[in-house]
N, CA and C atoms of all chains as a GROMACS GRO file, in nm:
protein
  582
    1MET      N    1  -1.176   6.338  -3.556
    1MET     CA    2  -1.109   6.263  -3.556
    1MET      C    3  -1.141   6.076  -3.601
    2ASN      N    4  -1.240   6.040  -3.659
    2ASN     CA    5  -1.261   5.939  -3.612
    2ASN      C    6  -1.224   5.860  -3.705
    3ILE      N    7  -1.263   5.648  -3.701
    3ILE     CA    8  -1.174   5.580  -3.702
    3ILE      C    9  -1.149   5.555  -3.862
    4PHE      N   10  -1.270   5.620  -3.923
    4PHE     CA   11  -1.227   5.595  -4.117
    4PHE      C   12  -1.149   5.682  -4.132
    5LEU      N   13  -1.104   5.822  -4.096
    5LEU     CA   14  -1.085   5.886  -4.156
    5LEU      C   15  -0.910   5.919  -4.096
    6LEU      N   16  -0.876   5.835  -4.019
    6LEU     CA   17  -0.818   5.792  -3.936
    6LEU      C   18  -0.711   5.693  -4.006
    7ALA      N   19  -0.845   5.580  -4.102
    7ALA     CA   20  -0.753   5.479  -4.142
    7ALA      C   21  -0.733   5.529  -4.324
    8ALA      N   22  -0.852   5.627  -4.340
    8ALA     CA   23  -0.830   5.710  -4.477
    8ALA      C   24  -0.684   5.736  -4.499
    9SER      N   25  -0.637   5.798  -4.389
    9SER     CA   26  -0.522   5.884  -4.406
    9SER      C   27  -0.413   5.761  -4.431
   10VAL      N   28  -0.395   5.664  -4.322
   10VAL     CA   29  -0.312   5.534  -4.394
   10VAL      C   30  -0.288   5.447  -4.437
   11LEU      N   31  -0.434   5.437  -4.513
   11LEU     CA   32  -0.401   5.395  -4.643
   11LEU      C   33  -0.402   5.481  -4.769
   12VAL      N   34  -0.330   5.613  -4.775
   12VAL     CA   35  -0.288   5.708  -4.835
   12VAL      C   36  -0.129   5.661  -4.847
   13ILE      N   37  -0.056   5.629  -4.704
   13ILE     CA   38   0.052   5.583  -4.760
   13ILE      C   39   0.095   5.469  -4.831
   14GLY      N   40   0.046   5.421  -4.927
   14GLY     CA   41  -0.026   5.268  -5.012
   14GLY      C   42   0.011   5.387  -5.169
   15PHE      N   43   0.033   5.526  -5.197
   15PHE     CA   44   0.040   5.610  -5.285
   15PHE      C   45   0.188   5.583  -5.321
   16ILE      N   46   0.270   5.572  -5.184
   16ILE     CA   47   0.376   5.600  -5.236
   16ILE      C   48   0.476   5.479  -5.316
   17PRO      N   49   0.490   5.366  -5.298
   17PRO     CA   50   0.487   5.251  -5.339
   17PRO      C   51   0.480   5.231  -5.482
   18CYS      N   52   0.341   5.261  -5.558
   18CYS     CA   53   0.278   5.282  -5.644
   18CYS      C   54   0.354   5.356  -5.770
   19GLY      N   55   0.363   5.497  -5.660
   19GLY     CA   56   0.452   5.603  -5.734
   19GLY      C   57   0.559   5.566  -5.770
   20ILE      N   58   0.704   5.479  -5.672
   20ILE     CA   59   0.799   5.451  -5.686
   20ILE      C   60   0.769   5.357  -5.843
   21VAL      N   61   0.666   5.241  -5.857
   21VAL     CA   62   0.700   5.166  -5.918
   21VAL      C   63   0.629   5.258  -6.051
   22CYS      N   64   0.562   5.331  -6.049
   22CYS     CA   65   0.551   5.410  -6.196
   22CYS      C   66   0.649   5.487  -6.216
   23LEU      N   67   0.722   5.544  -6.143
   23LEU     CA   68   0.846   5.620  -6.161
   23LEU      C   69   0.915   5.564  -6.216
   24ARG      N   70   0.990   5.416  -6.178
   24ARG     CA   71   1.154   5.393  -6.205
   24ARG      C   72   1.111   5.246  -6.287
   25ASN      N   73   0.998   5.242  -6.355
   25ASN     CA   74   1.022   5.021  -6.364
   25ASN      C   75   0.986   5.109  -6.518
   26ALA      N   76   0.962   4.976  -6.546
   26ALA     CA   77   0.903   4.933  -6.722
   26ALA      C   78   0.771   5.004  -6.751
   27ILE      N   79   0.755   5.006  -6.869
   27ILE     CA   80   0.624   5.036  -6.914
   27ILE      C   81   0.480   4.986  -6.848
   28VAL      N   82   0.505   4.851  -6.865
   28VAL     CA   83   0.419   4.717  -6.806
   28VAL      C   84   0.401   4.742  -6.642
   29ASP      N   85   0.573   4.706  -6.605
   29ASP     CA   86   0.532   4.782  -6.460
   29ASP      C   87   0.466   4.834  -6.393
   30ARG      N   88   0.468   4.970  -6.492
   30ARG     CA   89   0.360   5.130  -6.426
   30ARG      C   90   0.230   5.073  -6.473
   31LEU      N   91   0.199   4.990  -6.564
   31LEU     CA   92   0.092   4.969  -6.557
   31LEU      C   93   0.005   4.850  -6.440
   32VAL      N   94   0.051   4.824  -6.402
   32VAL     CA   95   0.004   4.702  -6.290
   32VAL      C   96  -0.022   4.804  -6.177
   33ALA      N   97   0.127   4.914  -6.149
   33ALA     CA   98   0.074   5.006  -6.087
   33ALA      C   99   0.015   5.147  -6.028
   34LEU      N  100  -0.049   5.154  -6.129
   34LEU     CA  101  -0.141   5.195  -6.185
   34LEU      C  102  -0.330   5.198  -6.098
   35GLU      N  103  -0.324   5.005  -6.174
   35GLU     CA  104  -0.443   4.962  -6.184
   35GLU      C  105  -0.440   4.903  -6.010
   36MET      N  106  -0.302   4.917  -5.906
   36MET     CA  107  -0.350   4.903  -5.833
   36MET      C  108  -0.352   5.068  -5.731
   37ALA      N  109  -0.269   5.196  -5.758
   37ALA     CA  110  -0.287   5.299  -5.742
   37ALA      C  111  -0.530   5.322  -5.697
   38SER      N  112  -0.523   5.286  -5.849
   38SER     CA  113  -0.662   5.271  -5.818
   38SER      C  114  -0.774   5.222  -5.754
   39ILE      N  115  -0.718   5.120  -5.717
   39ILE     CA  116  -0.807   5.000  -5.628
   39ILE      C  117  -0.749   5.075  -5.486
   40ILE      N  118  -0.667   5.150  -5.521
   40ILE     CA  119  -0.622   5.206  -5.314
   40ILE      C  120  -0.723   5.334  -5.333
   41ALA      N  121  -0.748   5.417  -5.486
   41ALA     CA  122  -0.806   5.536  -5.427
   41ALA      C  123  -0.948   5.479  -5.402
   42THR      N  124  -1.005   5.376  -5.515
   42THR     CA  125  -1.140   5.376  -5.435
   42THR      C  126  -1.145   5.380  -5.277
   43LEU      N  127  -1.077   5.275  -5.264
   43LEU     CA  128  -1.122   5.255  -5.099
   43LEU      C  129  -1.096   5.367  -4.986
   44VAL      N  130  -0.986   5.459  -5.073
   44VAL     CA  131  -0.935   5.572  -5.012
   44VAL      C  132  -1.141   5.669  -4.981
   45LEU      N  133  -1.192   5.663  -5.103
   45LEU     CA  134  -1.306   5.707  -5.106
   45LEU      C  135  -1.445   5.642  -5.067
   46VAL      N  136  -1.433   5.520  -5.053
   46VAL     CA  137  -1.555   5.532  -4.910
   46VAL      C  138  -1.526   5.510  -4.824
   47MET      N  139  -1.369   5.467  -4.742
   47MET     CA  140  -1.373   5.561  -4.654
   47MET      C  141  -1.371   5.693  -4.563
   48LEU      N  142  -1.344   5.751  -4.642
   48LEU     CA  143  -1.411   5.870  -4.653
   48LEU      C  144  -1.549   5.962  -4.648
   49ALA      N  145  -1.640   5.893  -4.714
   49ALA     CA  146  -1.724   5.882  -4.680
   49ALA      C  147  -1.787   5.868  -4.574
   50GLU      N  148  -1.795   5.748  -4.566
   50GLU     CA  149  -1.850   5.726  -4.384
   50GLU      C  150  -1.812   5.810  -4.358
   51GLY      N  151  -1.618   5.825  -4.306
   51GLY     CA  152  -1.568   5.941  -4.201
   51GLY      C  153  -1.654   6.052  -4.159
   52PHE      N  154  -1.712   6.127  -4.308
   52PHE     CA  155  -1.766   6.258  -4.276
   52PHE      C  156  -1.929   6.213  -4.274
   53ARG      N  157  -1.925   6.100  -4.307
   53ARG     CA  158  -2.134   6.060  -4.229
   53ARG      C  159  -2.181   6.108  -4.386
   54ARG      N  160  -2.210   6.080  -4.464
   54ARG     CA  161  -2.286   6.141  -4.578
   54ARG      C  162  -2.276   6.088  -4.730
   55GLY      N  163  -2.359   5.976  -4.710
   55GLY     CA  164  -2.368   5.871  -4.802
   55GLY      C  165  -2.342   5.925  -4.985
   56ILE      N  166  -2.339   6.033  -4.971
   56ILE     CA  167  -2.375   6.054  -5.129
   56ILE      C  168  -2.208   6.052  -5.185
   57TYR      N  169  -2.123   6.046  -5.104
   57TYR     CA  170  -1.972   6.046  -5.169
   57TYR      C  171  -1.956   5.925  -5.185
   58LEU      N  172  -2.039   5.810  -5.120
   58LEU     CA  173  -1.989   5.692  -5.196
   58LEU      C  174  -2.054   5.661  -5.349
   59ASP      N  175  -2.081   5.728  -5.428
   59ASP     CA  176  -2.188   5.741  -5.539
   59ASP      C  177  -2.018   5.751  -5.655
   60VAL      N  178  -1.946   5.850  -5.543
   60VAL     CA  179  -1.786   5.866  -5.635
   60VAL      C  180  -1.734   5.763  -5.665
   61ALA      N  181  -1.675   5.661  -5.501
   61ALA     CA  182  -1.603   5.572  -5.518
   61ALA      C  183  -1.708   5.462  -5.665
   62LEU      N  184  -1.842   5.459  -5.628
   62LEU     CA  185  -1.882   5.405  -5.754
   62LEU      C  186  -1.838   5.418  -5.858
   63THR      N  187  -1.859   5.543  -5.997
   63THR     CA  188  -1.824   5.605  -6.068
   63THR      C  189  -1.654   5.522  -6.082
   64LEU      N  190  -1.623   5.609  -5.956
   64LEU     CA  191  -1.504   5.529  -6.034
   64LEU      C  192  -1.398   5.348  -5.990
   65VAL      N  193  -1.517   5.292  -5.978
   65VAL     CA  194  -1.504   5.132  -5.985
   65VAL      C  195  -1.510   5.164  -6.122
   66ILE      N  196  -1.614   5.147  -6.194
   66ILE     CA  197  -1.657   5.078  -6.329
   66ILE      C  198  -1.528   5.184  -6.395
   67LEU      N  199  -1.521   5.298  -6.345
   67LEU     CA  200  -1.397   5.350  -6.495
   67LEU      C  201  -1.313   5.273  -6.483
   68ASN      N  202  -1.263   5.225  -6.372
   68ASN     CA  203  -1.161   5.125  -6.330
   68ASN      C  204  -1.083   5.069  -6.446
   69LEU      N  205  -1.264   4.991  -6.480
   69LEU     CA  206  -1.247   4.909  -6.571
   69LEU      C  207  -1.214   4.942  -6.711
   70ALA      N  208  -1.339   5.022  -6.741
   70ALA     CA  209  -1.323   5.073  -6.845
   70ALA      C  210  -1.134   5.114  -6.939
   71GLY      N  211  -1.098   5.217  -6.842
   71GLY     CA  212  -0.963   5.277  -6.909
   71GLY      C  213  -0.848   5.149  -6.896
   72THR      N  214  -0.861   5.017  -6.761
   72THR     CA  215  -0.724   4.966  -6.739
   72THR      C  216  -0.778   4.876  -6.930
   73LEU      N  217  -0.853   4.820  -6.956
   73LEU     CA  218  -0.846   4.716  -7.022
   73LEU      C  219  -0.882   4.844  -7.179
   74ALA      N  220  -0.842   4.958  -7.167
   74ALA     CA  221  -0.811   5.046  -7.313
   74ALA      C  222  -0.685   5.082  -7.243
   75PHE      N  223  -0.597   5.095  -7.211
   75PHE     CA  224  -0.420   5.122  -7.164
   75PHE      C  225  -0.423   4.960  -7.174
   76ALA      N  226  -0.440   4.850  -7.155
   76ALA     CA  227  -0.397   4.718  -7.163
   76ALA      C  228  -0.371   4.664  -7.302
   77ARG      N  229  -0.508   4.677  -7.408
   77ARG     CA  230  -0.505   4.659  -7.516
   77ARG      C  231  -0.392   4.734  -7.657
   78PHE      N  232  -0.408   4.897  -7.578
   78PHE     CA  233  -0.324   5.003  -7.658
   78PHE      C  234  -0.165   4.925  -7.624
   79LEU      N  235  -0.141   4.890  -7.465
   79LEU     CA  236  -0.037   4.848  -7.498
   79LEU      C  237   0.020   4.695  -7.581
   80GLU      N  238  -0.064   4.659  -7.604
   80GLU     CA  239  -0.051   4.518  -7.637
   80GLU      C  240  -0.031   4.533  -7.822
   81ARG      N  241  -0.061   4.638  -7.833
   81ARG     CA  242  -0.043   4.660  -7.974
   81ARG      C  243   0.046   4.756  -8.107
   82TRP      N  244  -0.006   4.863  -7.944
   82TRP     CA  245   0.109   5.005  -8.049
   82TRP      C  246   0.214   5.077  -8.022
   83LEU      N  247   0.254   4.982  -7.893
   83LEU     CA  248   0.321   5.091  -7.758
   83LEU      C  249   0.500   5.026  -7.783
   84MET      N  250  -1.502   5.053  -2.391
   84MET     CA  251  -1.592   5.054  -2.556
   84MET      C  252  -1.651   5.015  -2.632
   85SER      N  253  -1.759   5.018  -2.674
   85SER     CA  254  -1.884   4.882  -2.734
   85SER      C  255  -1.833   4.817  -2.855
   86GLU      N  256  -1.975   4.757  -2.869
   86GLU     CA  257  -1.856   4.622  -2.910
   86GLU      C  258  -1.870   4.617  -3.076
   87HIS      N  259  -1.923   4.753  -3.109
   87HIS     CA  260  -1.898   4.769  -3.289
   87HIS      C  261  -1.782   4.847  -3.283
   88VAL      N  262  -1.730   4.896  -3.218
   88VAL     CA  263  -1.590   5.022  -3.242
   88VAL      C  264  -1.473   4.892  -3.267
   89ILE      N  265  -1.517   4.809  -3.147
   89ILE     CA  266  -1.407   4.687  -3.158
   89ILE      C  267  -1.375   4.652  -3.274
   90VAL      N  268  -1.489   4.559  -3.332
   90VAL     CA  269  -1.559   4.550  -3.496
   90VAL      C  270  -1.475   4.651  -3.557
   91LEU      N  271  -1.519   4.699  -3.573
   91LEU     CA  272  -1.463   4.847  -3.623
   91LEU      C  273  -1.282   4.845  -3.635
   92MET      N  274  -1.229   4.838  -3.532
   92MET     CA  275  -1.108   4.842  -3.557
   92MET      C  276  -1.016   4.637  -3.578
   93LEU      N  277  -1.100   4.647  -3.535
   93LEU     CA  278  -1.041   4.467  -3.671
   93LEU      C  279  -1.053   4.485  -3.801
   94LEU      N  280  -1.163   4.536  -3.859
   94LEU     CA  281  -1.202   4.521  -4.000
   94LEU      C  282  -1.110   4.658  -4.045
   95LEU      N  283  -1.117   4.719  -3.984
   95LEU     CA  284  -1.050   4.833  -4.075
   95LEU      C  285  -0.888   4.794  -4.038
   96THR      N  286  -0.848   4.744  -3.912
   96THR     CA  287  -0.668   4.704  -3.985
   96THR      C  288  -0.665   4.609  -4.060
   97ALA      N  289  -0.697   4.565  -4.046
   97ALA     CA  290  -0.721   4.412  -4.170
   97ALA      C  291  -0.673   4.490  -4.238
   98GLY      N  292  -0.849   4.473  -4.310
   98GLY     CA  293  -0.822   4.584  -4.468
   98GLY      C  294  -0.729   4.678  -4.510
   99VAL      N  295  -0.721   4.784  -4.391
   99VAL     CA  296  -0.606   4.854  -4.452
   99VAL      C  297  -0.461   4.802  -4.484
  100GLY      N  298  -0.401   4.718  -4.356
  100GLY     CA  299  -0.301   4.655  -4.307
  100GLY      C  300  -0.254   4.562  -4.434
  101ILE      N  301  -0.368   4.467  -4.492
  101ILE     CA  302  -0.364   4.398  -4.597
  101ILE      C  303  -0.282   4.472  -4.761
  102GLU      N  304  -0.391   4.597  -4.778
  102GLU     CA  305  -0.358   4.700  -4.840
  102GLU      C  306  -0.234   4.737  -4.903
  103LEU      N  307  -0.113   4.757  -4.728
  103LEU     CA  308  -0.072   4.810  -4.727
  103LEU      C  309   0.084   4.699  -4.767
  104ILE      N  310   0.060   4.582  -4.767
  104ILE     CA  311   0.159   4.509  -4.802
  104ILE      C  312   0.133   4.448  -4.942
  105CYS      N  313   0.040   4.466  -4.977
  105CYS     CA  314  -0.009   4.439  -5.117
  105CYS      C  315   0.107   4.540  -5.229
  106CYS      N  316   0.065   4.671  -5.186
  106CYS     CA  317   0.146   4.797  -5.238
  106CYS      C  318   0.314   4.765  -5.181
  107LEU      N  319   0.340   4.734  -5.101
  107LEU     CA  320   0.451   4.667  -5.107
  107LEU      C  321   0.502   4.565  -5.119
  108ALA      N  322   0.467   4.438  -5.116
  108ALA     CA  323   0.525   4.359  -5.245
  108ALA      C  324   0.536   4.395  -5.363
  109LEU      N  325   0.388   4.488  -5.408
  109LEU     CA  326   0.436   4.540  -5.576
  109LEU      C  327   0.553   4.616  -5.584
  110TRP      N  328   0.621   4.670  -5.481
  110TRP     CA  329   0.694   4.766  -5.508
  110TRP      C  330   0.796   4.608  -5.513
  111VAL      N  331   0.802   4.520  -5.479
  111VAL     CA  332   0.954   4.455  -5.363
  111VAL      C  333   0.945   4.340  -5.522
  112MET      N  334   0.856   4.300  -5.578
  112MET     CA  335   0.906   4.259  -5.689
  112MET      C  336   0.971   4.212  -5.812
  113PRO      N  337   1.020   4.073  -5.815
  113PRO     CA  338   1.169   4.113  -5.948
  113PRO      C  339   1.059   4.130  -6.062
  114ASN      N  340   0.966   4.062  -6.112
  114ASN     CA  341   0.936   4.079  -6.248
  114ASN      C  342   0.789   4.144  -6.277
  115VAL      N  343   0.745   4.157  -6.373
  115VAL     CA  344   0.557   4.170  -6.427
  115VAL      C  345   0.426   4.113  -6.375
  116TYR      N  346   0.486   4.005  -6.427
  116TYR     CA  347   0.400   3.829  -6.416
  116TYR      C  348   0.401   3.879  -6.255
  117ALA      N  349   0.504   3.878  -6.113
  117ALA     CA  350   0.520   3.863  -5.999
  117ALA      C  351   0.374   3.931  -5.934
  118ARG      N  352   0.414   4.111  -5.976
  118ARG     CA  353   0.317   4.173  -5.968
  118ARG      C  354   0.205   4.187  -5.948
  119LEU      N  355   0.159   4.139  -6.110
  119LEU     CA  356   0.052   4.122  -6.136
  119LEU      C  357  -0.044   4.030  -5.989
  120HIS      N  358   0.055   3.965  -5.995
  120HIS     CA  359  -0.094   3.827  -5.873
  120HIS      C  360  -0.121   3.938  -5.776
  121TYR      N  361  -0.048   4.050  -5.728
  121TYR     CA  362  -0.052   4.127  -5.524
  121TYR      C  363  -0.190   4.219  -5.581
  122LEU      N  364  -0.204   4.269  -5.752
  122LEU     CA  365  -0.399   4.315  -5.697
  122LEU      C  366  -0.526   4.262  -5.677
  123ALA      N  367  -0.468   4.081  -5.685
  123ALA     CA  368  -0.609   4.015  -5.575
  123ALA      C  369  -0.601   4.071  -5.453
  124PRO      N  370  -0.542   4.006  -5.374
  124PRO     CA  371  -0.564   4.058  -5.218
  124PRO      C  372  -0.619   4.192  -5.230
  125ALA      N  373  -0.548   4.258  -5.346
  125ALA     CA  374  -0.594   4.409  -5.228
  125ALA      C  375  -0.699   4.461  -5.290
  126SER      N  376  -0.776   4.394  -5.426
  126SER     CA  377  -0.928   4.416  -5.464
  126SER      C  378  -0.983   4.328  -5.403
  127ILE      N  379  -0.940   4.176  -5.359
  127ILE     CA  380  -1.092   4.113  -5.323
  127ILE      C  381  -1.076   4.150  -5.130
  128PHE      N  382  -0.976   4.076  -5.075
  128PHE     CA  383  -1.008   4.060  -4.944
  128PHE      C  384  -0.980   4.228  -4.905
  129GLY      N  385  -0.888   4.310  -4.873
  129GLY     CA  386  -0.884   4.448  -4.855
  129GLY      C  387  -1.073   4.528  -4.873
  130ALA      N  388  -1.080   4.515  -5.032
  130ALA     CA  389  -1.174   4.555  -5.042
  130ALA      C  390  -1.343   4.494  -4.944
  131VAL      N  391  -1.321   4.373  -4.973
  131VAL     CA  392  -1.455   4.319  -4.882
  131VAL      C  393  -1.446   4.360  -4.712
  132MET      N  394  -1.330   4.401  -4.708
  132MET     CA  395  -1.285   4.387  -4.556
  132MET      C  396  -1.362   4.576  -4.501
  133ILE      N  397  -1.265   4.644  -4.565
  133ILE     CA  398  -1.305   4.778  -4.578
  133ILE      C  399  -1.485   4.816  -4.612
  134ALA      N  400  -1.511   4.726  -4.696
  134ALA     CA  401  -1.701   4.769  -4.740
  134ALA      C  402  -1.764   4.677  -4.601
  135ALA      N  403  -1.739   4.580  -4.530
  135ALA     CA  404  -1.794   4.567  -4.487
  135ALA      C  405  -1.793   4.656  -4.370
  136ALA      N  406  -1.642   4.709  -4.314
  136ALA     CA  407  -1.642   4.746  -4.208
  136ALA      C  408  -1.743   4.880  -4.201
  137VAL      N  409  -1.780   4.961  -4.326
  137VAL     CA  410  -1.825   5.114  -4.378
  137VAL      C  411  -2.013   5.013  -4.396
  138ALA      N  412  -2.043   4.904  -4.394
  138ALA     CA  413  -2.163   4.798  -4.362
  138ALA      C  414  -2.166   4.853  -4.218
  139VAL      N  415  -2.072   4.779  -4.103
  139VAL     CA  416  -2.127   4.777  -3.993
  139VAL      C  417  -2.194   4.885  -3.929
  140GLU      N  418  -2.129   5.064  -3.994
  140GLU     CA  419  -2.124   5.132  -3.894
  140GLU      C  420  -2.240   5.195  -3.965
  141ALA      N  421  -2.215   5.186  -4.144
  141ALA     CA  422  -2.375   5.311  -4.153
  141ALA      C  423  -2.508   5.172  -4.071
  142VAL      N  424  -2.533   5.028  -4.081
  142VAL     CA  425  -2.625   4.977  -4.060
  142VAL      C  426  -2.614   5.026  -3.840
  143VAL      N  427  -2.508   5.102  -3.778
  143VAL     CA  428  -2.520   5.120  -3.632
  143VAL      C  429  -2.625   5.296  -3.666
  144ILE      N  430  -2.603   5.378  -3.733
  144ILE     CA  431  -2.627   5.498  -3.758
  144ILE      C  432  -2.754   5.454  -3.834
  145LYS      N  433  -2.829   5.380  -3.856
  145LYS     CA  434  -2.942   5.347  -3.949
  145LYS      C  435  -2.976   5.400  -4.070
  146ASP      N  436  -2.831   5.382  -4.150
  146ASP     CA  437  -2.845   5.442  -4.273
  146ASP      C  438  -2.791   5.326  -4.360
  147ALA      N  439  -2.920   5.268  -4.420
  147ALA     CA  440  -2.924   5.122  -4.499
  147ALA      C  441  -2.839   5.161  -4.630
  148ASN      N  442  -2.866   5.308  -4.666
  148ASN     CA  443  -2.820   5.376  -4.804
  148ASN      C  444  -2.699   5.374  -4.821
  149SER      N  445  -2.575   5.352  -4.721
  149SER     CA  446  -2.476   5.360  -4.783
  149SER      C  447  -2.423   5.211  -4.724
  150ALA      N  448  -2.500   5.116  -4.652
  150ALA     CA  449  -2.416   5.010  -4.670
  150ALA      C  450  -2.446   4.939  -4.725
  151ILE      N  451  -2.597   4.920  -4.806
  151ILE     CA  452  -2.544   4.864  -4.964
  151ILE      C  453  -2.504   4.947  -5.075
  152LYS      N  454  -2.477   5.080  -5.090
  152LYS     CA  455  -2.342   5.087  -5.154
  152LYS      C  456  -2.202   5.054  -5.208
  153ALA      N  457  -2.223   5.051  -5.039
  153ALA     CA  458  -2.088   5.002  -4.994
  153ALA      C  459  -2.043   4.867  -5.066
  154LEU      N  460  -2.144   4.798  -5.011
  154LEU     CA  461  -2.105   4.645  -5.082
  154LEU      C  462  -2.164   4.622  -5.147
  155LEU      N  463  -2.179   4.682  -5.237
  155LEU     CA  464  -2.214   4.684  -5.378
  155LEU      C  465  -2.125   4.759  -5.464
  156ILE      N  466  -1.986   4.835  -5.408
  156ILE     CA  467  -1.866   4.879  -5.442
  156ILE      C  468  -1.794   4.770  -5.420
  157ALA      N  469  -1.755   4.646  -5.324
  157ALA     CA  470  -1.705   4.539  -5.298
  157ALA      C  471  -1.755   4.455  -5.408
  158ALA      N  472  -1.841   4.411  -5.419
  158ALA     CA  473  -1.897   4.326  -5.486
  158ALA      C  474  -1.903   4.355  -5.682
  159VAL      N  475  -1.871   4.517  -5.715
  159VAL     CA  476  -1.823   4.532  -5.865
  159VAL      C  477  -1.692   4.507  -5.822
  160MET      N  478  -1.586   4.553  -5.751
  160MET     CA  479  -1.438   4.557  -5.709
  160MET      C  480  -1.406   4.352  -5.778
  161MET      N  481  -1.528   4.301  -5.705
  161MET     CA  482  -1.464   4.146  -5.673
  161MET      C  483  -1.467   4.140  -5.848
  162VAL      N  484  -1.613   4.124  -5.883
  162VAL     CA  485  -1.596   4.089  -6.029
  162VAL      C  486  -1.508   4.150  -6.144
  163THR      N  487  -1.531   4.258  -6.104
  163THR     CA  488  -1.413   4.337  -6.244
  163THR      C  489  -1.228   4.338  -6.197
  164SER      N  490  -1.214   4.232  -6.092
  164SER     CA  491  -1.046   4.250  -6.086
  164SER      C  492  -1.005   4.099  -6.199
  165PRO      N  493  -1.050   3.969  -6.124
  165PRO     CA  494  -1.002   3.891  -6.279
  165PRO      C  495  -1.001   3.904  -6.377
  166VAL      N  496  -1.111   4.031  -6.434
  166VAL     CA  497  -1.115   4.035  -6.590
  166VAL      C  498  -1.023   4.158  -6.665
  167ILE      N  499  -0.948   4.214  -6.558
  167ILE     CA  500  -0.812   4.345  -6.557
  167ILE      C  501  -0.697   4.246  -6.540
  168THR      N  502  -0.731   4.217  -6.423
  168THR     CA  503  -0.565   4.078  -6.453
  168THR      C  504  -0.574   4.070  -6.536
  169HIS      N  505  -0.674   3.954  -6.589
  169HIS     CA  506  -0.603   3.853  -6.702
  169HIS      C  507  -0.609   3.946  -6.825
  170ALA      N  508  -0.656   4.057  -6.862
  170ALA     CA  509  -0.676   4.183  -6.977
  170ALA      C  510  -0.524   4.226  -6.988
  171THR      N  511  -0.462   4.212  -6.871
  171THR     CA  512  -0.363   4.318  -6.845
  171THR      C  513  -0.268   4.260  -6.891
  172ALA      N  514  -0.220   4.144  -6.776
  172ALA     CA  515  -0.082   3.988  -6.797
  172ALA      C  516  -0.152   3.940  -6.979
  173ARG      N  517  -0.242   3.927  -7.039
  173ARG     CA  518  -0.312   3.886  -7.196
  173ARG      C  519  -0.193   3.980  -7.281
  174GLY      N  520  -0.237   4.112  -7.277
  174GLY     CA  521  -0.163   4.217  -7.333
  174GLY      C  522  -0.027   4.151  -7.284
  175ILE      N  523   0.064   4.192  -7.184
  175ILE     CA  524   0.196   4.154  -7.134
  175ILE      C  525   0.221   4.067  -7.252
  176HIS      N  526   0.144   3.979  -7.241
  176HIS     CA  527   0.277   3.799  -7.309
  176HIS      C  528   0.274   3.852  -7.423
  177THR      N  529   0.189   3.908  -7.490
  177THR     CA  530   0.194   3.933  -7.631
  177THR      C  531   0.283   4.009  -7.604
  178ARG      N  532   0.288   4.124  -7.562
  178ARG     CA  533   0.343   4.194  -7.617
  178ARG      C  534   0.505   4.154  -7.674
  179ASP      N  535   0.532   4.036  -7.537
  179ASP     CA  536   0.634   4.010  -7.527
  179ASP      C  537   0.663   3.884  -7.655
  180ASN      N  538   0.577   3.806  -7.714
  180ASN     CA  539   0.586   3.716  -7.826
  180ASN      C  540   0.516   3.764  -7.852
  181GLU      N  541   0.563   3.814  -7.956
  181GLU     CA  542   0.514   3.845  -8.107
  181GLU      C  543   0.459   3.751  -8.168
  182HIS      N  544   0.506   3.658  -8.223
  182HIS     CA  545   0.452   3.517  -8.302
  182HIS      C  546   0.254   3.487  -8.259
  183LEU      N  547   0.318   3.546  -8.129
  183LEU     CA  548   0.096   3.495  -8.102
  183LEU      C  549   0.000   3.595  -8.044
  184ARG      N  550   0.064   3.722  -8.164
  184ARG     CA  551  -0.040   3.863  -8.172
  184ARG      C  552  -0.183   3.779  -8.299
  185THR      N  553  -0.285   3.802  -8.293
  185THR     CA  554  -0.364   3.776  -8.337
  185THR      C  555  -0.382   3.870  -8.477
  186ASP      N  556  -0.323   3.977  -8.480
  186ASP     CA  557  -0.316   4.032  -8.595
  186ASP      C  558  -0.217   4.107  -8.620
  187PRO      N  559  -0.121   4.048  -8.694
  187PRO     CA  560   0.015   4.120  -8.660
  187PRO      C  561   0.020   4.280  -8.715
  188ALA      N  562  -0.017   4.237  -8.886
  188ALA     CA  563  -0.051   4.320  -8.929
  188ALA      C  564  -0.093   4.481  -8.894
  189GLY      N  565  -0.210   4.489  -8.816
  189GLY     CA  566  -0.258   4.563  -8.801
  189GLY      C  567  -0.356   4.586  -8.873
  190GLU      N  568  -0.425   4.490  -8.947
  190GLU     CA  569  -0.497   4.498  -9.011
  190GLU      C  570  -0.713   4.542  -8.969
  191GLU      N  571  -0.782   4.516  -8.868
  191GLU     CA  572  -0.834   4.461  -8.767
  191GLU      C  573  -0.905   4.625  -8.805
  192ASN      N  574  -0.802   4.674  -8.737
  192ASN     CA  575  -0.868   4.860  -8.719
  192ASN      C  576  -0.791   4.953  -8.808
  193ALA      N  577  -0.762   4.957  -8.916
  193ALA     CA  578  -0.746   4.986  -9.020
  193ALA      C  579  -0.852   5.046  -9.071
  194SER      N  580  -0.822   5.174  -9.200
  194SER     CA  581  -1.006   5.224  -9.195
  194SER      C  582  -0.992   5.221  -9.344
   0.00000   0.00000   0.00000
């Protein structure tokens, strides 16, 4: 259990407030909580990659950070016009 | 305890602490515009500190590949975060103020 795995386990706790906001609040608050959850997920993947000492797992995090941009812009445009 | 482990502990504590405080603030804030502010420290401060910790560890293990990739992830997050925040805020504001819509009847995307 090295320090990166421990830090990743602690950071996963950050999903809980995002989940509560997603469950309870209005639709635009849910989008903001989804964005925060995407950031937390990317950072958890980065720390897990170093914790297991496999450099290739960082490619997953790099893909995720780019897809966050695309997905969030799609949701924001959708909420602006049609929902 | 060697120096690089102390540096790692400091960076990781600071980075994870900032992220958790931003998540807590997201939950507690009263309206959506206030919640949107807390994406910035999460995606910029927290990401840079955690990527710096990963880079320090990778350089000590002599794995420069992982260090560069981690810093690249932090750099992409720093560039995309203001774009995301701005687009979301604009979408929310336009949703609430119908008179500001640029295309009210939906003619742009109509086939």
